[in-house]
N, CA, C and O of each residue as an XYZ file, in Angstrom:
592
protein
N     223.833    109.457     62.189
C     222.960    108.422     62.686
C     222.812    107.334     61.618
O     222.528    107.630     60.457
N     223.005    106.085     62.016
C     222.909    104.978     61.081
C     221.455    104.555     60.901
O     220.695    104.477     61.866
N     221.085    104.288     59.666
C     219.729    103.790     59.427
C     219.751    102.264     59.534
O     220.705    101.614     59.107
N     218.705    101.718     60.098
C     218.629    100.275     60.264
C     218.167     99.631     58.960
O     217.228    100.095     58.314
N     218.845     98.563     58.596
C     218.515     97.826     57.378
C     217.242     97.006     57.605
O     217.124     96.306     58.611
N     216.300     97.093     56.679
C     215.080     96.304     56.751
C     215.378     94.894     56.260
O     215.912     94.704     55.167
N     215.028     93.918     57.073
C     215.235     92.520     56.703
C     213.919     91.926     56.233
O     212.945     91.854     56.982
N     213.913     91.506     54.985
C     212.723     90.898     54.400
C     212.960     89.413     54.238
O     213.940     88.983     53.629
N     212.044     88.637     54.794
C     212.066     87.191     54.604
C     210.977     86.811     53.610
O     209.915     87.432     53.551
N     211.270     85.777     52.835
C     210.309     85.231     51.886
C     210.092     83.769     52.263
O     211.047     83.008     52.416
N     208.834     83.392     52.411
C     208.466     82.009     52.719
C     207.762     81.417     51.514
O     206.786     81.982     51.020
N     208.254     80.278     51.037
C     207.512     79.499     50.045
C     207.027     78.253     50.767
O     207.784     77.624     51.508
N     205.761     77.894     50.551
C     205.228     76.742     51.279
C     204.117     76.065     50.501
O     203.358     76.702     49.771
N     204.043     74.748     50.682
C     202.869     73.985     50.270
C     202.493     73.118     51.467
O     202.971     73.367     52.573
N     201.667     72.128     51.277
C     201.178     71.342     52.413
C     202.248     70.466     53.062
O     202.050     69.977     54.174
N     203.372     70.264     52.388
C     204.385     69.339     52.908
C     205.806     69.881     52.874
O     206.729     69.216     53.344
N     205.998     71.068     52.331
C     207.348     71.598     52.173
C     207.327     73.106     52.370
O     206.398     73.790     51.940
N     208.358     73.610     53.025
C     208.468     75.053     53.223
C     209.937     75.450     53.211
O     210.801     74.708     53.678
N     210.201     76.629     52.669
C     211.549     77.188     52.666
C     211.465     78.651     53.045
O     210.542     79.360     52.642
N     212.443     79.099     53.828
C     212.537     80.520     54.137
C     213.805     81.066     53.502
O     214.845     80.410     53.460
N     213.679     82.283     53.013
C     214.782     82.984     52.355
C     214.882     84.387     52.932
O     213.901     84.945     53.424
N     216.081     84.943     52.864
C     216.257     86.354     53.178
C     216.555     87.081     51.878
O     217.395     86.656     51.085
N     215.850     88.185     51.677
C     216.060     89.001     50.490
C     217.311     89.848     50.694
O     217.419     90.588     51.671
N     218.261     89.730     49.756
C     219.492     90.524     49.804
C     219.415     91.583     48.712
O     219.741     91.300     47.560
N     218.989     92.794     49.052
C     218.735     93.820     48.033
C     219.979     94.250     47.253
O     219.872     94.622     46.084
N     221.147     94.203     47.877
C     222.360     94.627     47.161
C     222.685     93.718     45.986
O     223.210     94.167     44.967
N     222.367     92.437     46.136
C     222.662     91.471     45.071
C     221.411     90.994     44.342
O     221.502     90.191     43.414
N     220.232     91.489     44.761
C     218.957     91.039     44.183
C     218.839     89.520     44.203
O     218.518     88.894     43.193
N     219.104     88.942     45.372
C     219.147     87.489     45.491
C     218.429     87.050     46.759
O     218.467     87.745     47.774
N     217.775     85.896     46.695
C     217.155     85.281     47.865
C     218.115     84.227     48.416
O     218.432     83.246     47.743
N     218.565     84.442     49.635
C     219.474     83.507     50.295
C     218.638     82.555     51.146
O     217.881     82.994     52.012
N     218.777     81.240     50.897
C     218.002     80.266     51.662
C     218.473     80.228     53.107
O     219.669     80.148     53.389
N     217.508     80.286     54.015
C     217.797     80.238     55.441
C     217.503     78.849     55.992
O     218.307     78.281     56.731
N     216.342     78.308     55.625
C     215.968     76.987     56.138
C     214.997     76.302     55.192
O     214.344     76.939     54.364
N     214.922     74.992     55.339
C     214.044     74.171     54.521
C     213.439     73.081     55.400
O     214.136     72.471     56.211
N     212.138     72.839     55.235
C     211.429     71.845     56.037
C     210.584     70.975     55.126
O     210.059     71.439     54.114
N     210.459     69.716     55.493
C     209.614     68.821     54.716
C     208.898     67.862     55.655
O     209.472     67.409     56.645
N     207.644     67.556     55.341
C     206.839     66.615     56.121
C     206.553     65.418     55.240
O     205.711     65.488     54.344
N     207.248     64.318     55.488
C     207.131     63.149     54.614
C     205.784     62.448     54.741
O     205.345     61.813     53.782
N     205.110     62.538     55.893
C     203.823     61.856     56.051
C     202.768     62.357     55.067
O     201.889     61.596     54.665
N     202.845     63.612     54.683
C     201.850     64.169     53.761
C     201.977     63.530     52.389
O     200.999     63.471     51.644
N     203.149     63.057     52.046
C     203.387     62.452     50.734
C     203.074     60.948     50.706
O     203.018     60.347     49.633
N     202.872     60.349     51.872
C     202.588     58.912     51.935
C     201.143     58.626     51.548
O     200.295     59.518     51.538
N     200.881     57.353     51.228
C     199.507     56.923     50.963
C     198.734     56.886     52.273
O     199.294     56.572     53.324
N     197.469     57.201     52.207
C     196.605     57.224     53.390
C     196.615     55.878     54.102
O     196.649     55.832     55.331
N     196.585     54.785     53.349
C     196.544     53.447     53.966
C     197.813     53.166     54.776
O     197.757     52.480     55.796
N     198.955     53.694     54.326
C     200.206     53.494     55.056
C     200.196     54.258     56.376
O     200.708     53.774     57.386
N     199.617     55.437     56.362
C     199.530     56.236     57.586
C     198.536     55.619     58.568
O     198.769     55.606     59.777
N     197.431     55.111     58.036
C     196.383     54.537     58.869
C     196.869     53.300     59.603
O     196.522     53.094     60.766
N     197.660     52.481     58.945
C     198.116     51.225     59.534
C     198.993     51.446     60.761
O     199.062     50.584     61.637
N     199.656     52.584     60.831
C     200.552     52.871     61.941
C     199.870     53.578     63.103
O     200.520     53.826     64.118
N     198.609     53.907     62.999
C     197.917     54.687     64.014
C     197.248     53.781     65.049
O     196.890     52.643     64.745
N     197.081     54.288     66.272
C     196.365     53.517     67.296
C     194.936     53.233     66.858
O     194.298     54.063     66.211
N     194.435     52.040     67.218
C     193.063     51.682     66.871
C     192.945     51.029     65.520
O     191.843     50.674     65.101
N     194.065     50.860     64.821
C     194.057     50.205     63.517
C     195.092     49.096     63.540
O     196.193     49.275     64.060
N     194.750     47.997     62.998
C     195.714     46.915     62.952
C     195.129     45.704     62.281
O     194.022     45.735     61.742
N     195.882     44.654     62.324
C     195.462     43.417     61.665
C     194.944     42.391     62.662
O     194.903     41.200     62.354
N     194.556     42.825     63.833
C     194.043     41.928     64.845
C     192.613     41.525     64.474
O     191.728     42.380     64.434
N     192.370     40.226     64.201
C     191.028     39.806     63.785
C     189.980     39.981     64.879
O     188.792     40.064     64.568
N     190.385     40.039     66.161
C     189.395     40.204     67.223
C     188.966     41.656     67.369
O     188.031     41.952     68.114
N     189.632     42.557     66.674
C     189.293     43.978     66.727
C     188.027     44.222     65.925
O     187.964     43.861     64.750
N     187.018     44.827     66.539
C     185.749     45.048     65.850
C     185.502     46.514     65.521
O     184.448     46.862     64.989
N     186.451     47.364     65.828
C     186.248     48.785     65.554
C     187.589     49.423     65.252
O     188.648     48.840     65.486
N     187.516     50.608     64.737
C     188.730     51.399     64.543
C     188.415     52.834     64.947
O     187.271     53.286     64.890
N     189.461     53.529     65.353
C     189.309     54.924     65.745
C     189.468     55.779     64.491
O     190.494     55.696     63.816
N     188.483     56.586     64.175
C     188.530     57.415     62.979
C     188.451     58.886     63.340
O     187.651     59.269     64.194
N     189.254     59.705     62.712
C     189.152     61.150     62.850
C     188.289     61.660     61.718
O     188.122     60.998     60.694
N     187.738     62.862     61.918
C     186.933     63.456     60.851
C     187.796     63.867     59.666
O     187.327     63.865     58.528
N     189.057     64.220     59.923
C     189.951     64.577     58.824
C     190.873     63.411     58.531
O     191.101     62.556     59.387
N     191.395     63.381     57.338
C     192.298     62.300     56.962
C     193.629     62.476     57.668
O     193.944     63.560     58.158
N     194.398     61.417     57.717
C     195.709     61.474     58.354
C     196.647     62.405     57.590
O     197.474     63.093     58.190
N     196.516     62.421     56.283
C     197.345     63.330     55.476
C     196.992     64.782     55.770
O     197.877     65.628     55.890
N     195.703     65.068     55.886
C     195.274     66.432     56.211
C     195.785     66.836     57.591
O     196.243     67.962     57.788
N     195.702     65.916     58.532
C     196.167     66.219     59.886
C     197.679     66.437     59.902
O     198.168     67.348     60.570
N     198.418     65.605     59.171
C     199.876     65.775     59.094
C     200.213     67.122     58.467
O     201.144     67.797     58.907
N     199.464     67.512     57.447
C     199.676     68.802     56.789
C     199.384     69.958     57.745
O     200.159     70.910     57.825
N     198.274     69.875     58.463
C     197.919     70.922     59.423
C     199.000     71.072     60.495
O     199.387     72.187     60.846
N     199.480     69.942     61.009
C     200.528     69.977     62.035
C     201.815     70.584     61.477
O     202.487     71.363     62.153
N     202.150     70.224     60.250
C     203.350     70.757     59.606
C     203.250     72.275     59.458
O     204.194     72.991     59.788
N     202.121     72.765     58.969
C     201.958     74.204     58.758
C     201.932     74.969     60.078
O     202.401     76.105     60.148
N     201.392     74.358     61.113
C     201.434     74.978     62.446
C     202.881     75.071     62.943
O     203.264     76.054     63.577
N     203.673     74.045     62.651
C     205.095     74.068     63.031
C     205.840     75.180     62.291
O     206.694     75.853     62.869
N     205.514     75.368     61.019
C     206.129     76.448     60.238
C     205.772     77.794     60.866
O     206.637     78.652     61.042
N     204.507     77.971     61.199
C     204.065     79.222     61.835
C     204.769     79.429     63.173
O     205.166     80.547     63.500
N     204.923     78.374     63.933
C     205.609     78.473     65.232
C     207.056     78.924     65.049
O     207.552     79.757     65.807
N     207.725     78.375     64.050
C     209.102     78.796     63.768
C     209.149     80.274     63.396
O     210.018     81.007     63.870
N     208.217     80.714     62.549
C     208.174     82.126     62.151
C     207.936     83.027     63.361
O     208.514     84.111     63.448
N     207.100     82.595     64.284
C     206.843     83.380     65.502
C     208.103     83.484     66.354
O     208.422     84.555     66.870
N     208.813     82.378     66.500
C     210.051     82.389     67.293
C     211.082     83.315     66.665
O     211.750     84.073     67.367
N     211.213     83.254     65.341
C     212.186     84.103     64.650
C     211.767     85.570     64.715
O     212.616     86.455     64.818
N     210.466     85.826     64.656
C     209.982     87.203     64.768
C     210.297     87.757     66.155
O     210.681     88.919     66.287
N     210.137     86.932     67.188
C     210.425     87.361     68.555
C     211.913     87.691     68.739
O     212.278     88.486     69.605
N     212.755     87.074     67.920
C     214.199     87.358     67.945
C     214.580     88.491     66.994
O     215.761     88.787     66.813
N     213.572     89.123     66.385
C     213.775     90.217     65.414
C     214.610     89.779     64.213
O     215.428     90.544     63.701
N     214.397     88.545     63.773
C     215.141     88.020     62.626
C     214.685     88.651     61.309
O     215.453     88.710     60.349
N     213.434     89.123     61.266
C     212.923     89.764     60.050
C     212.006     90.926     60.429
O     211.422     90.968     61.512
N     211.907     91.871     59.481
C     211.029     93.031     59.661
C     209.784     92.925     58.790
O     208.710     93.411     59.144
N     209.959     92.277     57.644
C     208.852     92.083     56.698
C     208.844     90.622     56.288
O     209.887     89.970     56.241
N     207.646     90.112     55.990
C     207.492     88.724     55.575
C     206.622     88.673     54.322
O     205.510     89.199     54.299
N     207.145     88.036     53.291
C     206.410     87.786     52.055
C     206.095     86.295     52.036
O     206.991     85.467     52.207
N     204.833     85.951     51.830
C     204.428     84.552     51.826
C     203.968     84.169     50.422
O     203.056     84.776     49.862
N     204.615     83.157     49.872
C     204.252     82.628     48.557
C     203.684     81.237     48.794
O     204.424     80.283     49.031
N     202.353     81.136     48.725
C     201.681     79.863     49.008
C     200.247     79.937     48.523
O     199.661     81.014     48.419
N     199.690     78.764     48.226
C     198.279     78.706     47.867
C     197.442     79.246     49.029
O     197.890     79.256     50.175
N     196.235     79.690     48.721
C     195.385     80.384     49.693
C     195.179     79.587     50.988
O     195.313     80.145     52.077
N     194.856     78.293     50.886
C     194.563     77.491     52.074
C     195.805     77.333     52.946
O     195.714     77.372     54.173
N     196.957     77.156     52.318
C     198.219     77.023     53.049
C     198.535     78.343     53.746
O     198.895     78.364     54.924
N     198.399     79.430     53.017
C     198.642     80.761     53.586
C     197.741     81.021     54.792
O     198.204     81.497     55.829
N     196.464     80.711     54.653
C     195.517     80.974     55.737
C     195.867     80.185     56.997
O     195.774     80.712     58.106
N     196.265     78.934     56.834
C     196.630     78.124     57.991
C     197.855     78.692     58.689
O     197.891     78.784     59.916
N     198.853     79.071     57.911
C     200.062     79.652     58.498
C     199.717     80.970     59.186
O     200.072     81.180     60.346
N     199.029     81.856     58.473
C     198.677     83.169     59.033
C     197.865     83.035     60.311
O     198.121     83.742     61.286
N     196.896     82.143     60.314
C     196.025     81.987     61.482
C     196.771     81.462     62.704
O     196.279     81.587     63.825
N     197.938     80.882     62.507
C     198.716     80.347     63.623
C     199.898     81.232     63.999
O     200.734     80.843     64.815
N     199.967     82.418     63.408
C     200.999     83.389     63.776
C     200.498     84.288     64.900
O     199.292     84.452     65.080
N     201.414     84.858     65.642
C     201.044     85.862     66.634
C     200.579     87.112     65.886
O     200.920     87.284     64.716
N     199.812     87.983     66.532
C     199.384     89.220     65.865
C     200.567     90.064     65.366
O     200.485     90.671     64.298
N     201.640     90.102     66.117
C     202.816     90.885     65.681
C     203.406     90.292     64.407
O     203.734     91.024     63.474
N     203.542     88.962     64.366
C     204.076     88.304     63.166
C     203.114     88.484     61.979
O     203.556     88.685     60.848
N     201.809     88.412     62.237
C     200.825     88.628     61.169
C     200.990     90.017     60.557
O     200.888     90.181     59.341
N     201.243     91.006     61.396
C     201.393     92.380     60.910
C     202.654     92.581     60.074
O     202.769     93.579     59.363
N     203.583     91.663     60.150
C     204.804     91.786     59.361
C     204.642     91.225     57.947
O     205.525     91.395     57.107
N     203.525     90.563     57.686
C     203.266     90.067     56.331
C     202.941     91.268     55.449
O     201.943     91.955     55.664
N     203.781     91.509     54.469
C     203.579     92.657     53.582
C     202.995     92.249     52.232
O     202.475     93.085     51.493
N     203.086     90.958     51.917
C     202.576     90.488     50.629
C     202.279     88.999     50.703
O     203.054     88.223     51.262
N     201.138     88.611     50.128
C     200.829     87.200     49.923
C     200.676     87.004     48.426
O     199.899     87.698     47.771
N     201.422     86.057     47.898
C     201.376     85.730     46.473
C     200.833     84.307     46.374
O     201.507     83.363     46.788
N     199.633     84.137     45.834
C     198.925     82.855     45.837
C     199.415     81.929     44.725
O     198.728     81.716     43.726
N     200.609     81.389     44.921
C     201.188     80.424     43.980
C     201.979     79.405     44.775
O     202.402     79.674     45.899
N     202.178     78.237     44.190
C     203.056     77.237     44.791
C     204.373     77.277     44.023
O     204.459     76.792     42.894
N     205.386     77.852     44.638
C     206.706     77.942     44.016
C     207.760     77.169     44.809
O     208.953     77.450     44.695
N     207.323     76.202     45.608
C     208.267     75.439     46.420
C     209.221     74.608     45.568
O     210.322     74.280     46.011
N     208.814     74.273     44.368
C     209.625     73.459     43.465
C     210.703     74.278     42.753
O     211.646     73.710     42.201
N     210.572     75.592     42.760
C     211.427     76.466     41.959
C     212.839     76.557     42.547
O     212.993     76.807     43.742
N     213.875     76.355     41.713
C     215.254     76.501     42.195
C     215.514     77.926     42.692
O     214.855     78.876     42.269
N     216.469     78.050     43.579
C     216.743     79.308     44.268
C     217.007     80.471     43.307
O     216.457     81.554     43.502
N     217.815     80.278     42.301
C     218.128     81.365     41.363
C     216.877     81.797     40.596
O     216.635     82.990     40.417
N     216.092     80.829     40.147
C     214.854     81.157     39.425
C     213.866     81.890     40.339
O     213.184     82.821     39.910
N     213.799     81.461     41.596
C     212.919     82.129     42.549
C     213.374     83.569     42.785
O     212.546     84.474     42.894
N     214.683     83.779     42.864
C     215.219     85.141     43.009
C     214.820     86.001     41.820
O     214.388     87.142     41.987
N     214.965     85.451     40.619
C     214.587     86.180     39.406
C     213.086     86.477     39.395
O     212.664     87.580     39.049
N     212.288     85.479     39.780
C     210.838     85.646     39.831
C     210.464     86.744     40.823
O     209.625     87.593     40.519
N     211.070     86.734     41.990
C     210.809     87.738     43.012
C     211.145     89.129     42.492
O     210.377     90.073     42.677
N     212.306     89.250     41.837
C     212.726     90.540     41.259
C     211.717     91.048     40.242
O     211.380     92.232     40.221
N     211.247     90.155     39.414
C     210.384     90.542     38.308
C     208.940     90.817     38.739
O     208.320     91.762     38.249
N     208.402     90.006     39.644
C     206.965     90.066     39.924
C     206.566     90.624     41.280
O     205.406     90.988     41.472
N     207.494     90.700     42.222
C     207.023     90.985     43.572
C     207.759     92.094     44.293
O     207.358     92.459     45.398
N     208.768     92.622     43.748
C     209.513     93.696     44.414
C     208.795     95.002     44.370
O     209.296     96.000     44.888
């Protein structure tokens, strides 16, 4: 009888960037699967505001539409929800058995809260750091040393 190989995915994420990796135990290496970036989160608030409905340079305009959260915060929330949605779709396809999330607490909570209960149960470790900037080889070494 053949034993099924456990597939572990590692997600690194911040408010504007996320990468998914598959852990390859035979080579002790993280293979990048996908990378996502949300450019609006990196823009200045004034640049985002100017492009939104209810804001403009019309002198006859006497009001503007304001949200309680900033446009950057909203762009970040939408981005993290999209990341969670992708993880749910991949979980439904049985793409991974375990999920390790490397992200600051607030980013992790947003992603986790937008996962299905089944996908949430596959999270085996949360490491509260921002390692999205780390090159793939260094991240593999870090994972081997600190999180295996």
